[in-house]
Structures are given as C-alpha cells and as structure tokens.
C-alpha positions as CSV (number, residue, x, y, z in Angstrom):
1,M,-21.3,21.7,-0.1
2,P,-18.8,24.5,0.7
3,P,-16.4,25.5,-2.1
4,S,-13.4,24.7,0.1
5,L,-14.4,21.1,0.6
6,F,-11.8,18.6,-0.7
7,R,-9.5,21.4,-1.9
8,R,-7.3,20.5,-4.8
9,K,-3.7,21.5,-5.0
10,K,-4.6,22.9,-8.3
11,K,-8.0,24.6,-8.5
12,A,-11.0,22.3,-9.0
13,E,-14.6,22.1,-8.0
14,A,-16.7,19.6,-6.1
15,V,-20.5,19.5,-6.7
16,E,-22.8,18.8,-3.8
17,A,-24.3,15.3,-3.8
18,G,-28.0,14.8,-3.0
19,P,-31.3,14.0,-4.8
20,A,-30.8,15.2,-8.4
21,A,-32.9,18.0,-9.7
22,D,-34.3,15.8,-12.4
23,A,-36.1,13.5,-9.9
24,P,-39.7,12.6,-10.7
25,A,-41.9,15.5,-9.6
26,G,-43.8,14.9,-6.4
27,S,-41.8,12.0,-5.2
28,S,-38.6,11.3,-3.3
29,L,-35.7,9.3,-4.7
30,A,-35.6,7.4,-1.4
31,A,-39.2,6.3,-1.9
32,Y,-38.0,3.8,-4.4
33,A,-35.6,2.2,-1.9
34,D,-38.3,-0.2,-0.6
35,V,-38.1,-2.2,-3.8
36,Y,-34.3,-2.5,-3.6
37,S,-33.0,-5.7,-2.3
38,L,-29.6,-7.3,-2.6
39,E,-28.4,-10.8,-1.8
40,R,-24.9,-11.8,-0.8
41,V,-22.5,-11.8,-3.7
42,S,-21.6,-15.0,-5.5
43,A,-19.0,-15.6,-8.2
44,R,-21.3,-14.9,-11.1
45,D,-22.0,-11.5,-9.6
46,G,-18.4,-10.4,-9.1
47,P,-16.2,-8.6,-11.5
48,P,-13.6,-10.5,-13.6
49,S,-10.2,-10.8,-12.3
50,G,-7.8,-7.9,-13.1
51,S,-5.6,-10.3,-15.0
52,G,-8.4,-11.3,-17.3
53,G,-8.6,-14.9,-15.9
54,P,-11.0,-16.3,-13.3
55,S,-11.2,-14.4,-10.0
56,L,-10.0,-15.9,-6.8
57,R,-13.7,-16.3,-5.8
58,D,-14.3,-18.2,-9.1
59,R,-11.4,-20.5,-8.3
60,A,-12.4,-21.2,-4.7
61,R,-16.1,-21.9,-5.7
62,Q,-15.0,-24.2,-8.4
63,R,-12.8,-26.2,-6.0
64,L,-15.6,-26.6,-3.5
65,V,-18.1,-27.5,-6.2
66,S,-15.9,-30.2,-7.6
67,E,-14.3,-31.5,-4.4
68,V,-17.0,-31.2,-1.8
69,F,-20.4,-30.7,-3.4
70,G,-19.7,-33.0,-6.3
71,T,-20.4,-35.7,-3.7
72,L,-24.1,-34.7,-3.8
73,R,-24.5,-36.1,-7.3
74,A,-24.5,-39.6,-5.7
75,M,-27.1,-38.5,-3.1
76,P,-30.5,-38.2,-4.8
77,C,-32.2,-37.3,-1.5
78,G,-29.6,-34.5,-0.7
79,A,-27.6,-34.0,2.4
80,V,-26.9,-31.8,5.5
81,L,-23.9,-29.5,5.4
82,L,-22.1,-29.1,8.8
83,V,-19.5,-26.4,9.3
84,D,-17.6,-24.8,12.2
85,G,-16.5,-21.3,13.2
86,V,-13.6,-21.3,10.7
87,T,-15.3,-22.9,7.7
88,M,-18.6,-21.1,8.0
89,P,-17.1,-17.7,6.8
90,V,-15.5,-19.7,3.9
91,I,-18.9,-21.1,2.7
92,S,-20.9,-17.9,3.3
93,S,-18.4,-15.8,1.3
94,L,-18.7,-18.1,-1.7
95,F,-22.3,-19.3,-1.9
96,R,-25.8,-18.1,-1.3
97,V,-28.1,-20.3,0.7
98,S,-30.3,-20.7,-2.4
99,E,-27.3,-22.0,-4.4
100,L,-26.5,-24.6,-1.7
101,M,-30.2,-25.7,-1.8
102,E,-30.1,-26.0,-5.5
103,A,-27.0,-28.2,-5.2
104,G,-28.9,-30.6,-2.8
105,V,-28.0,-29.2,0.7
106,H,-31.2,-29.2,2.8
107,L,-29.8,-27.6,5.8
108,V,-26.5,-25.9,7.0
109,E,-25.6,-26.5,10.6
110,H,-22.9,-24.8,12.7
111,I,-21.6,-27.6,15.0
112,T,-19.4,-25.5,17.3
113,M,-21.9,-22.6,17.9
114,R,-22.7,-22.0,21.6
115,G,-25.8,-20.4,23.2
116,P,-25.8,-17.7,25.8
117,D,-25.4,-20.3,28.5
118,G,-22.1,-21.5,27.0
119,N,-23.5,-24.8,25.9
120,Y,-23.5,-26.1,22.3
121,L,-26.7,-25.4,20.5
122,R,-28.9,-28.4,20.0
123,R,-29.3,-29.6,16.4
124,Q,-32.0,-31.5,14.7
125,Q,-31.3,-35.2,14.1
126,L,-31.9,-36.2,10.5
127,T,-31.1,-39.9,10.6
128,S,-32.3,-40.6,7.1
129,L,-29.9,-38.0,5.4
130,P,-26.1,-38.2,4.9
131,A,-24.0,-35.4,6.2
132,L,-21.2,-33.5,4.6
133,Y,-18.8,-32.2,7.2
134,F,-16.6,-29.3,6.0
135,L,-14.5,-28.6,9.1
136,T,-11.2,-27.2,10.3
137,P,-9.0,-30.0,11.7
138,S,-9.3,-29.0,15.4
139,V,-9.9,-31.0,18.5
140,E,-13.2,-29.3,19.1
141,S,-14.6,-29.8,15.7
142,L,-13.6,-33.4,15.5
143,G,-15.0,-34.0,18.9
144,R,-18.4,-32.5,17.8
145,L,-18.3,-34.8,14.8
146,I,-17.7,-37.9,16.9
147,D,-20.5,-36.9,19.3
148,D,-22.9,-37.0,16.4
149,F,-22.3,-40.8,16.1
150,R,-21.5,-41.6,19.7
151,N,-24.6,-43.7,20.0
152,P,-24.4,-46.3,17.3
153,K,-28.1,-47.1,17.6
154,A,-29.2,-43.5,17.2
155,P,-26.7,-41.6,15.0
156,A,-27.5,-38.0,14.1
157,Y,-27.1,-38.7,10.4
158,A,-27.2,-41.7,8.1
159,S,-23.5,-41.4,7.1
160,A,-20.6,-38.9,7.2
161,H,-18.5,-37.5,4.3
162,L,-15.6,-35.7,5.8
163,F,-13.8,-32.7,4.2
164,F,-11.2,-30.8,6.1
165,S,-10.0,-27.3,5.3
166,S,-6.4,-28.1,5.9
167,R,-4.1,-31.0,6.8
168,V,-5.4,-33.3,9.6
169,S,-2.7,-34.2,12.1
170,D,-1.8,-37.9,12.7
171,A,-3.2,-37.6,16.2
172,L,-6.6,-36.5,15.0
173,V,-6.7,-39.2,12.4
174,A,-5.9,-41.8,15.1
175,K,-8.6,-40.3,17.3
176,L,-11.1,-40.5,14.4
177,K,-10.2,-44.1,13.6
178,A,-10.8,-45.2,17.2
179,S,-14.1,-43.4,17.5
180,P,-17.6,-44.7,17.1
181,A,-18.0,-42.4,14.1
182,M,-15.6,-44.4,12.0
183,P,-18.1,-47.0,10.8
184,R,-20.3,-44.2,9.4
185,V,-17.5,-42.5,7.5
186,R,-18.0,-42.9,3.7
187,S,-15.3,-40.5,2.4
188,F,-12.4,-38.5,3.8
189,K,-10.6,-35.6,2.0
190,E,-8.3,-32.7,2.8
191,V,-9.6,-29.9,0.7
192,H,-6.9,-27.3,1.7
193,L,-9.1,-24.2,1.5
194,E,-9.1,-22.1,4.6
195,F,-9.7,-18.5,3.8
196,S,-12.8,-16.4,3.1
197,L,-13.5,-13.8,0.3
198,R,-14.3,-10.2,1.1
199,E,-14.3,-9.3,-2.6
200,A,-13.8,-11.2,-5.9
201,D,-10.0,-11.0,-5.5
202,L,-9.7,-9.9,-1.8
203,F,-9.3,-12.7,0.8
204,A,-9.1,-12.7,4.5
205,V,-7.7,-15.3,6.9
206,S,-10.6,-17.0,8.6
207,P,-10.5,-16.0,12.3
208,S,-10.5,-18.4,15.2
209,P,-13.9,-18.3,16.9
210,G,-13.8,-16.3,20.1
211,A,-10.2,-15.4,19.7
212,P,-8.8,-11.8,20.1
213,S,-7.6,-10.0,17.1
214,A,-4.5,-11.2,15.4
215,L,-2.8,-7.8,16.0
216,A,-3.2,-8.1,19.7
217,T,-2.2,-11.8,19.8
218,L,0.9,-11.4,17.6
219,F,2.4,-8.3,19.1
220,R,1.9,-9.0,22.8
221,I,5.2,-9.7,24.3
222,D,4.1,-11.5,27.5
223,T,6.3,-14.4,28.4
224,D,3.8,-16.7,30.0
225,K,3.1,-20.0,28.3
226,P,-0.6,-19.3,27.3
227,A,0.5,-16.1,25.5
228,K,3.3,-17.9,23.7
229,R,1.0,-20.7,22.7
230,A,-1.6,-18.2,21.5
231,R,1.1,-16.5,19.3
232,L,2.4,-19.7,17.8
233,H,-1.2,-20.9,17.2
234,E,-2.0,-17.6,15.4
235,V,1.2,-17.8,13.3
236,H,0.5,-21.3,12.2
237,K,-3.2,-20.5,11.5
238,I,-2.2,-17.6,9.2
239,G,0.5,-19.8,7.6
240,T,-2.0,-22.5,6.9
241,S,-4.5,-20.1,5.4
242,L,-1.9,-18.6,3.1
243,A,-0.7,-22.0,2.0
244,T,-4.2,-23.0,1.1
245,L,-4.6,-19.8,-0.9
246,F,-1.8,-20.9,-3.3
247,T,-3.3,-24.4,-3.5
248,T,-6.4,-22.7,-4.8
249,L,-4.4,-20.5,-7.2
250,G,-2.6,-23.6,-8.4
251,A,0.9,-22.0,-8.1
252,A,3.7,-22.4,-5.6
253,P,5.0,-19.0,-4.6
254,I,8.4,-17.6,-3.7
255,V,8.1,-16.4,-0.1
256,R,9.9,-13.4,1.2
257,A,9.3,-11.3,4.4
258,A,10.4,-8.2,6.2
259,T,13.0,-8.9,8.9
260,S,10.6,-8.1,11.8
261,A,9.8,-11.0,14.2
262,V,6.1,-11.3,13.4
263,A,6.5,-11.1,9.6
264,A,9.4,-13.6,9.6
265,A,7.5,-16.0,11.8
266,I,4.5,-16.0,9.6
267,A,6.6,-16.3,6.4
268,C,8.5,-19.3,7.9
269,A,5.3,-21.0,9.0
270,T,3.8,-20.4,5.5
271,Q,6.8,-21.9,3.8
272,E,6.7,-24.9,6.0
273,K,3.0,-25.5,5.1
274,L,3.8,-25.0,1.5
275,D,6.6,-27.5,1.6
276,A,4.3,-30.0,3.3
277,L,1.7,-29.5,0.6
278,D,4.4,-29.9,-2.1
279,R,5.5,-33.2,-0.5
280,A,1.9,-34.4,-0.5
281,G,1.5,-33.5,-4.1
282,A,-1.2,-30.9,-3.4
283,L,0.8,-28.0,-4.9
284,P,2.5,-27.7,-8.3
285,A,6.2,-27.1,-8.1
286,V,7.6,-23.6,-8.7
287,E,9.2,-24.8,-12.0
288,E,5.8,-25.9,-13.3
289,A,4.5,-22.3,-13.8
290,A,2.3,-22.2,-16.9
291,S,3.4,-20.5,-20.1
292,G,6.9,-19.8,-18.6
293,A,5.4,-17.2,-16.3
294,P,7.4,-16.4,-13.2
295,P,6.1,-17.9,-10.0
296,P,4.0,-15.6,-7.8
297,L,5.7,-13.7,-5.0
298,L,4.3,-13.8,-1.5
299,L,5.8,-10.8,0.5
300,V,4.9,-11.0,4.2
301,L,4.8,-7.7,6.2
302,D,3.4,-6.9,9.6
303,R,1.8,-3.7,10.9
304,A,5.2,-2.5,12.3
305,F,6.1,-1.9,8.6
306,D,3.7,1.0,8.4
307,P,1.8,2.0,11.6
308,L,0.8,5.3,10.1
309,S,-1.4,4.6,7.1
310,P,-4.4,3.1,9.1
311,L,-4.6,6.1,11.3
312,L,-5.0,8.6,8.5
313,H,-8.5,9.5,7.2
314,E,-9.0,8.1,3.7
315,F,-11.6,9.8,1.5
316,T,-12.4,7.2,-1.2
317,Y,-16.0,6.1,-1.1
318,Q,-15.6,2.6,0.4
319,A,-13.1,3.7,3.0
320,M,-15.3,6.6,4.1
321,V,-18.4,4.3,4.4
322,H,-16.5,1.9,6.7
323,D,-14.9,4.7,8.6
324,L,-17.9,6.9,9.2
325,L,-21.0,4.8,9.0
326,P,-22.3,1.9,11.1
327,V,-21.6,-1.0,8.7
328,A,-22.2,-4.4,10.3
329,E,-20.7,-7.7,9.3
330,G,-18.5,-6.1,6.7
331,D,-21.2,-5.1,4.3
332,R,-24.6,-4.7,6.0
333,Y,-25.9,-1.1,6.3
334,R,-29.2,0.2,7.5
335,Y,-30.3,3.6,6.4
336,T,-33.5,5.7,6.8
337,Y,-35.4,7.7,4.3
338,V,-38.7,9.5,3.8
339,G,-41.3,7.7,1.8
340,N,-43.9,9.1,-0.6
341,S,-46.4,9.6,2.2
342,G,-43.9,11.4,4.3
343,Q,-43.3,8.5,6.7
344,S,-39.8,7.6,7.9
345,L,-38.7,4.2,6.6
346,S,-35.7,2.0,7.3
347,K,-34.0,-0.3,4.9
348,E,-31.0,-2.7,5.3
349,V,-28.8,-3.2,2.2
350,L,-25.6,-5.0,1.4
351,L,-22.7,-3.0,0.1
352,N,-20.9,-5.6,-2.0
353,E,-20.1,-6.5,-5.6
354,A,-23.7,-7.6,-6.3
355,D,-24.5,-3.8,-6.6
356,P,-23.1,-2.5,-9.9
357,L,-23.0,1.1,-8.6
358,W,-21.0,0.1,-5.5
359,L,-18.7,-1.8,-7.8
360,R,-18.3,1.3,-10.1
361,Y,-17.8,3.9,-7.4
362,R,-16.2,2.3,-4.3
363,H,-12.6,3.3,-5.1
364,M,-13.4,6.8,-6.3
365,H,-12.4,9.9,-4.2
366,I,-15.5,11.4,-2.6
367,A,-14.9,14.7,-4.3
368,D,-14.9,13.1,-7.7
369,L,-17.8,10.9,-6.8
370,T,-20.1,13.8,-5.9
371,V,-19.7,15.2,-9.4
372,E,-19.9,11.8,-11.3
373,L,-22.8,10.4,-9.3
374,D,-24.9,13.5,-10.0
375,A,-24.0,13.4,-13.8
376,D,-24.6,9.6,-14.0
377,Y,-28.0,9.8,-12.2
378,K,-29.2,12.5,-14.6
379,A,-28.0,10.4,-17.6
380,F,-29.9,7.4,-16.1
381,L,-33.2,9.5,-15.9
382,R,-32.7,10.6,-19.5
383,D,-32.3,7.0,-20.6
384,N,-35.5,6.0,-18.8
385,E,-37.8,8.9,-19.5
386,A,-40.9,6.7,-19.9
387,S,-40.6,5.0,-16.5
388,A,-39.6,8.3,-14.9
389,G,-42.6,10.1,-16.3
390,L,-44.9,7.2,-15.2
391,A,-43.5,7.4,-11.6
392,S,-44.1,11.2,-11.5
393,G,-47.6,10.9,-13.0
394,N,-46.8,13.1,-16.0
395,A,-47.1,10.6,-18.9
396,D,-49.6,10.0,-21.7
397,L,-51.0,6.6,-22.6
398,S,-48.2,5.5,-24.9
399,E,-45.6,6.6,-22.4
400,M,-47.4,4.8,-19.7
401,A,-47.4,1.5,-21.7
402,A,-43.6,1.9,-22.3
403,G,-43.0,2.9,-18.8
404,L,-44.9,-0.1,-17.3
405,R,-42.9,-2.6,-19.3
406,A,-39.7,-1.2,-18.0
407,M,-41.0,-0.3,-14.5
408,P,-39.6,-3.3,-12.5
409,K,-36.0,-2.8,-13.7
410,F,-36.4,0.9,-13.3
411,Q,-37.6,0.7,-9.7
412,E,-34.7,-1.7,-8.8
413,A,-32.2,0.7,-10.4
414,M,-33.9,3.7,-8.7
415,G,-33.4,2.0,-5.4
416,R,-29.7,1.7,-6.1
417,W,-29.4,5.3,-7.1
418,S,-31.4,6.3,-4.0
419,L,-29.1,4.3,-1.7
420,H,-25.9,5.8,-3.1
421,I,-27.2,9.4,-3.2
422,S,-28.2,9.0,0.4
423,L,-24.9,7.5,1.4
424,V,-22.8,10.2,-0.3
425,S,-25.0,12.9,1.2
426,E,-24.6,11.4,4.7
427,L,-20.8,11.1,4.2
428,V,-20.5,14.7,3.2
429,S,-22.7,15.7,6.1
430,R,-20.5,13.9,8.6
431,Y,-17.3,15.2,6.9
432,E,-18.5,18.7,7.7
433,A,-20.0,18.0,11.2
434,F,-16.9,16.2,12.5
435,G,-14.5,18.8,11.1
436,L,-12.7,16.2,9.1
437,E,-11.2,18.7,6.6
438,A,-9.2,20.5,9.3
439,A,-8.2,17.1,10.9
440,A,-7.2,15.6,7.5
441,L,-5.1,18.7,6.6
442,L,-3.2,18.4,9.8
443,E,-2.8,14.7,9.4
444,Q,-1.4,15.1,5.9
445,A,0.9,17.9,7.0
446,M,2.4,15.7,9.7
447,A,2.5,12.6,7.5
448,C,4.0,14.3,4.5
449,G,6.2,16.7,6.5
450,S,4.9,19.7,4.5
451,S,1.8,21.8,3.8
452,P,-0.1,21.6,0.5
453,D,2.0,24.4,-0.9
454,G,5.2,22.6,-0.1
455,K,6.3,24.5,3.1
456,P,7.7,22.5,5.9
457,C,5.3,21.5,8.7
458,A,6.9,23.8,11.3
459,S,4.3,23.8,14.1
460,P,2.4,20.5,14.3
461,L,2.1,20.7,18.1
462,A,0.6,24.2,18.1
463,D,-1.8,23.2,15.2
464,L,-2.8,20.0,17.1
465,R,-3.5,22.0,20.3
466,S,-5.6,24.5,18.4
467,L,-7.6,21.7,16.7
468,L,-8.3,19.8,19.9
469,A,-9.3,22.9,21.8
470,D,-11.9,23.9,19.1
471,D,-15.2,23.4,20.9
472,A,-17.3,24.4,17.9
473,T,-16.6,21.1,16.1
474,A,-18.3,17.8,17.2
475,R,-15.1,15.9,17.0
476,S,-15.2,12.4,18.4
477,P,-12.7,11.1,21.0
478,I,-11.7,8.5,18.4
479,D,-10.7,11.2,15.9
480,A,-8.8,13.0,18.6
481,L,-7.1,9.8,19.5
482,R,-6.1,9.2,15.9
483,L,-4.7,12.7,15.6
484,L,-2.6,12.2,18.7
485,M,-1.4,8.8,17.4
486,V,-0.4,10.4,14.1
487,Y,1.5,13.0,16.0
488,V,3.4,10.4,18.1
489,V,4.3,8.3,15.0
490,T,5.4,11.2,12.8
491,Q,7.1,13.3,15.4
492,E,8.9,10.3,17.0
493,G,7.4,10.6,20.4
494,I,5.9,13.2,22.7
495,R,7.0,14.8,26.0
496,P,5.0,13.6,29.1
497,E,3.7,17.0,30.0
498,V,2.5,17.6,26.4
499,R,0.9,14.2,26.3
500,R,-1.1,14.9,29.5
501,E,-2.3,18.2,28.1
502,L,-3.4,16.7,24.8
503,F,-5.2,13.8,26.5
504,E,-7.2,16.4,28.4
505,L,-7.9,18.6,25.4
506,G,-9.0,15.6,23.3
507,G,-11.2,14.1,26.1
508,I,-9.3,10.8,25.7
509,Q,-10.2,8.4,28.5
510,P,-7.6,6.2,30.3
511,E,-8.8,3.0,28.6
512,D,-8.3,4.6,25.2
513,Q,-4.9,6.0,26.1
514,V,-3.7,2.3,26.1
515,A,-4.0,2.4,22.3
516,I,-1.2,5.0,22.1
517,L,0.8,2.9,24.6
518,N,0.6,-0.1,22.4
519,L,2.3,1.7,19.5
520,F,5.4,0.8,21.4
521,H,5.0,-2.8,20.2
522,L,5.1,-1.5,16.6
523,N,8.5,0.0,17.2
524,V,7.1,3.6,17.5
525,N,9.1,5.8,19.9
526,L,6.7,7.1,22.6
527,T,8.9,9.6,24.4
528,H,10.2,12.5,22.4
529,G,14.0,12.5,22.2
530,L,14.4,8.9,23.5
531,K,14.5,6.3,20.8
532,P,14.1,2.7,21.9
533,P,16.7,0.1,20.9
534,K,15.6,-1.7,17.8
535,P,16.9,-5.3,17.6
536,P,17.5,-6.7,14.1
537,Q,14.4,-8.9,14.1
538,R,12.1,-5.9,14.9
539,K,13.7,-3.2,12.7
540,Q,11.8,-1.5,10.0
541,P,13.9,-1.7,6.8
542,E,14.7,1.6,5.4
543,P,14.5,0.6,1.7
544,A,10.8,-0.1,2.2
545,V,10.1,3.6,2.3
546,E,10.3,5.6,-0.9
547,P,13.1,8.2,-0.6
548,A,12.1,11.8,-0.6
549,A,13.9,15.1,-0.1
550,S,12.1,16.2,3.1
551,A,8.6,14.7,2.9
552,A,6.7,11.5,2.4
553,P,5.5,10.6,-1.1
554,V,2.5,12.5,-2.4
555,R,0.0,10.7,-4.5
556,E,-1.5,11.9,-7.7
557,L,-5.1,12.5,-6.6
558,G,-4.3,16.1,-6.1
559,Y,-6.5,16.8,-3.1
560,D,-5.1,18.6,-0.1
561,V,-6.7,16.0,2.2
562,S,-5.3,13.0,0.3
563,R,-1.6,13.7,-0.4
564,F,0.1,10.9,1.5
565,T,1.0,7.7,-0.3
566,P,1.4,4.5,1.9
567,P,4.9,3.1,1.6
568,L,3.4,-0.2,0.5
569,R,2.8,1.2,-3.0
570,S,6.5,2.0,-3.4
571,L,7.4,-1.4,-2.0
572,A,5.0,-3.2,-4.4
573,Q,6.5,-1.3,-7.4
574,R,10.0,-2.3,-6.3
575,A,9.0,-5.9,-5.9
576,L,7.5,-6.0,-9.4
577,S,10.7,-4.6,-10.8
578,G,12.9,-7.0,-8.9
579,E,14.6,-4.3,-6.8
580,L,13.8,-5.5,-3.3
581,P,17.1,-6.1,-1.4
582,S,17.4,-9.6,0.0
583,D,19.0,-8.3,3.2
584,D,15.8,-6.4,4.1
585,F,13.4,-8.9,2.6
586,P,15.1,-12.3,2.7
587,Y,13.8,-15.4,0.8
588,M,12.4,-18.2,2.8
589,R,14.2,-20.6,0.5
590,P,16.7,-19.8,-2.3
591,H,15.2,-18.0,-5.3
592,L,15.3,-20.3,-8.3
593,A,16.4,-17.5,-10.5
594,A,18.8,-15.8,-8.1
595,S,22.4,-15.3,-8.7
596,A,25.1,-17.4,-7.1
597,A,25.1,-15.3,-4.1
598,A,23.6,-17.2,-1.1
599,T,20.3,-16.1,0.2
600,P,18.8,-17.0,3.6
601,T,16.5,-20.0,3.7
602,H,13.6,-20.6,6.1
603,E,15.5,-23.4,7.7
604,A,18.2,-20.9,8.6
605,A,15.8,-18.2,9.7
606,G,13.6,-20.5,11.8
607,L,10.6,-19.5,13.9
608,P,11.5,-16.8,16.5
609,N,11.4,-17.9,20.1
610,W,9.6,-15.1,21.9
611,A,10.4,-16.7,25.3
612,T,14.2,-16.9,25.0
613,D,15.2,-14.5,22.2
614,A,15.9,-11.2,23.9
615,A,16.3,-9.5,20.5
616,A,12.7,-10.2,19.7
617,E,11.5,-8.8,23.0
618,P,12.3,-5.2,23.8
619,A,13.9,-4.7,27.2
620,G,11.5,-3.7,29.9
621,A,8.4,-4.3,27.8
622,A,7.4,-7.6,29.3
623,G,4.7,-6.0,31.3
624,G,2.5,-6.2,28.3
625,A,-0.1,-3.7,26.9
626,G,-2.8,-4.5,29.4
627,G,-1.3,-3.3,32.6
628,G,0.5,-0.1,31.6
629,G,3.8,-1.8,30.8
630,G,6.8,-1.9,33.1
631,G,10.5,-2.0,33.4
632,G,12.9,0.1,31.3
633,G,10.6,0.6,28.2
634,A,11.4,3.1,25.6
635,G,14.9,4.5,25.9
636,G,15.0,3.8,29.7
637,G,12.0,6.0,30.3
638,G,9.6,3.1,30.3
639,V,6.0,3.0,29.4
640,A,4.6,2.8,32.9
641,G,2.6,5.8,33.9
642,W,1.6,6.6,30.4
643,V,-2.0,6.2,31.1
644,T,-3.5,9.2,32.9
645,R,-5.5,8.0,35.9
C-alpha cells in the first residue's frame, strides 16, 4: 500500500492488508474459507442495544413470538405460515428458517409472489394443517387469503388464524366477513409490526412489492392522479411503518419534522397513525414513560435536507464494501480464493451481525482497519499455536493432539479471518485502481470549502476538469457522475457550456445525466448564478447546518479523504440538547413540556396537497424527471435541454 494512502492531516501510517506473514507455512489463508459458513442473523446473534436494554430486534422477535407464534402451542401438528411481499422481509429479518421449524412452522409460503408469466405461483394444498396468515392489510393480500377458501369443499388449509401487520380498514373487514373464508377463521389480530431489521437496532420501512423507490415516488412532482395517489400511498405506508415501530418500542414519541413538503407529509401521516393507535389502546400515552424518562423524539427529514452526503465516498469498512463490491440482498457476497491445491474456489458469505469480525470492524476507517486487522490476526495465531502448527504440518504428537481438539473452531475462525483479509485487500486494490484518493480529495475540498491545509478551495472546476481528463485512471462513469453532482451541489449550479464539457470528459451517457437533472427536486440549483425560488414548504432550514467560518464541519477522523461531517450529526446533537427551533422543526402536536408559546399541531399543518398547492410544486417543473422537465424551471432557465442528446 503506498505511503500516501489515506493521508492524515497529522502524520500517520497505514499498513497494507493482506495474508499475514504468520500464516501456516505451505497453505493459503483463503484455503480455510471452504469451512466458513454463516446463517442469517437472529436476535441471539446480534449485539446488545446501545442503551443496555434489549435491542429493537429482540423486541420485535418477542412480540411476534408471543402474539403470532404463541398460537402454535395449541397446534400439536404444527401449521403453515403465509406471508406477502411486505411481511416476508419482516419475518426473514427476525427469524431463521430453522427457528420457525422448531416453533412448529412446517412451511413458509409467499401468497402474492408471481411467476415470470405474471400469474400467482401455485401453492401446495395442506388441508389437514391450520394456516397462520401474517399479512399486510391490502386488497391483494386479503383477496389471496379468500381464494384459499373459495371452495368450501376443498379449502387449501384446515383453518385460518389471521394476523395483520397494521390496522385493517373497515372496508376490508366487511369484505372478509362476507367471504367464504370467514367460517374457517379461528382468530384475528392486528399485530402492528410493519418494518424489517437490517441490524439489531437499524430498521427499514418494508417496501411495497414491485413499487419504485420511495425517493422517486415522493419527489416526483407530476400532477396526474396516478402519481398523486402513489405519493399519498407511499406517505401513508411510511407513516404506518413508523407508527408500528413505536408500538414495538412501547413508547409514544413526540413527532417533529423539517418544513419541507415530503418530511412534513410523512410526519403528519405518522402522527395520525400514532393517534389512531393511541385511541385503540395499542400505544402507551406520552405521560406513561417509564422511570420518568422523557418520551422519544421522532425527527422526520427528507433527502432535500442533505443531498450532498450520499454522493461523497465514505471509507469506513461497511460503507466501502457496499459501495465498491457486488453485495446482493443487503448482505450476500461471493468472493473467490485460491485453495491449497492451487485451484480457484468461490464462496458465498453473509456480511451481518452473526460474524463477530464484521461486528467488530464494520464502522472502522479502512486505514485504521488495515493496521488493526493485521495485528489482531497475528494475535489470533499466537493464541492458537497448536492448531496453526497442525494446519501447517509442523507439529509434534502432543501439539497435534491439542491442535485436533481445537481444530473445528480454529478452522471456522480461520475462515472468518480469510474472508476479511480478502475483503480488505480487494477494497484497497479497488481504491487504488479507481483513483479514489484523488476523487475523494476533490470531493472533500468542494464539500468542506477548503483543502486539508485549510486553504480555500479556489479552483474546483479546473481540478474537476483535470481529474475527468485523466485517462490513466480506470474511473467508472458512476464515479464521474458523483463528482459532477458534488460540484453542482456545492458550487450552486453549473453553466450549460461547462456542463456539456464535463459530461463528455466523464463519459456520462444521456440516461445518466437525468440523475443530475433530478437534483432540482431536492432544491439544488442547477444553473450557476440562477437560484430557483424556494417556497416555505420546500426550504432547507438554515439552523440544521452547523455554522462555520468558511467551510463545512470537519470530523475528527483526521484523514484527508474523510473530513466532511454530515449536517445530521450537528442536528442530532442540537435535538438531544433541546436546541432545535420549532419554527424550522415544528411539532406535530404541542410538546407536553413546552412553554406557553403556541406550537404548530399536525391538524394545523395538514397533509400537503401536491395537486393544488403551488408552493409545494416549483413553477415550471411539472414536466417531471423522466422527460427532461419543462416550463420555467430553475430561475427561469428551465431544466429542459439539460440532457445531452
């Protein structure tokens, strides 16, 4: 690894990662990877919650065990579990298949899954077994449930126990009551759990099957009815998921939001769902917080709050893995290695909390990791000398006996070390091959407004031209696109002739240029010198950004490529200290501990009407992101013609 890699502001060294020098003689570290296997993480594998109490995963598992799978205790023959596109991620993020089988679930079926021909997949009929339906309360899912019992003489299952992830509307209840499935229903419960877990305390809103990303749906400003319906559906889906989160946490939050249209809409919808749960007795009141602790704060932001941070390269381990390597389904990674016989082997692993090394290193900066991983691996070999000597063939009889006893655990651990040494080596290789140091230094200069030595970033355009014109670096079009987007965000737009030049230098295709165009919907000025009008609902509150003399905040890691601090950190610190101004982050209902000064309520704020509220829809932008925009656009210059054809 070159000495300049991951340069510190103050002198420091980074040690190259790779197979350690103390590896067993005559063998490859990667040769042990074929004995390394991980299953999906469950609660007992995850780390404890940072607060010292049970993690969110623990709480969600316990709720499903007691409220859904507790039904299995009265079913000695077991049951079939049926899920849909929303609840399948919930179940798979909380339980292994083996755990479900131990609980008495013989089979898990996805009732809304379709085949390549667009038809629903056929399912095996198990007329002697009861069925547990854990479904989202949608027309499609309820229709599939009813179809299972449409023929009274040949039902798909012996009986039905119904559990819904959120509130079932009166219309769907009436439809169920009038259906042929009703005589087979033995139980009915609203569980109020509609989110999946990515980590022990990291949740995600369950996506709608087949739907586009929430970012595209929420920020489109089309005025046609389907687009408006899609936006409102997405807003209420997110609000429902957030409300069920606090049902699981057992605490009613105080909800606040940025004043942008999307954040305010989601916060209002969430508050409405929470109020409905409160009226139904499914949520403890804010005053009932245990031990006199203050109620939790839910602060809703949208991507317009900070469009810059996701574009910058992040060099912590987990971020680099997901940025630079082909990780599938959130945690599946396949890597190749050379076995003992010299053959090339391939192995698929899961990068999640079941792996103690991943858990230990995932948030570490790659420069620190290369040093610590090497030192920790050598310490591991010293602690397992008997097994290491046996693997290398350099052991006497007594050492062989001790080594054999410890060999299974040693091989499993060696597989883990092999995986992470291989991963770090690959990341460092790609860092160098893709010229990420030069790209990151320019990104940081533009984002922070200064160079590592504190000098103002005086020539970002000339530096960007030079970087994109460098043919010696295998820079991907995506990295070039990110650089150009960082330039547009930080320099408040770009002149048309410069934009065309940089598109050509970066090899950015017309279909990718639309990504830059869509920054307009995040309140980013596209044309240099022309600032678009920012209505009150879409403005980005100034107090959210930490004040600085002439540059963005610089974080403490000390590496030249990692100086920028996302404004969310400063915002969180201000929220914890109670310093968030209510004008910029209004309450959805009056704060119980607030002073006599009135604060906005969610009834007053209301859901924004994208169809009629001109303030929520920038003038001239109704053409949408897909067709190159139209009308007046940014500052009268419009967004039409931005894509180079």
